[in-house]
Every structure is written in structure tokens, then in C-alpha cells.
N, C-alpha and C positions, 0 to 999 in steps of 0.2 A: 287413677284419674284424680283423686284427692291429693295425692303427693304433688301432681303437676300443679294443681291449683295452688297449693301451698307455696310451691317454688315461685310460681308467677307473683303471688301476693307478697312474698319475701323480696323479690327482685324489685317490685314497685316500691315497697317501704324503703329498701336500700337506696333506691335512686332519689327519693325524697329526702332521706337523711343526708345524702351526699350534697344535694342542692342546699340545705339548710346548714349543715354542720360538717361537711366534708373537709374543709380546710382544717378543722380541729383534729380530725382523724388523721389526715395527712401530716400535720404537725406532730402529732403524738407518734406516728410511725418514724418519723425522721429523728425525734428524740430517742426513741428505742434504739434505732441503728447507732446513733452517736454513742449512746451509753454502752452498747455492745462492743463498739470499736475501742472505746477508752478502757472497758474493763478487760478485753480480750488481749 
């Protein structure tokens, strides 16, 4: 039960972080992909 509660809390925190700074995470992911393509 505790694990489920932690997962729910993490999901809620992730959702809030996405609303606030999700675009930064998305941009960083794209930058990582581009770097991998260029180096690969």
C-alpha cells in the first residue's frame, strides 16, 4: 500500500512539474536526441 501511495504522489508531482517546466524537459530531451544523432 505504501508503494502505491508513493507512486501516486510521484505521479502528482510529475504532473505538476510538467505543467510548470515540462517544456524545459522536452527541449532537453530533443537536445539529447540531436547530440546523439550528431555523435552517432
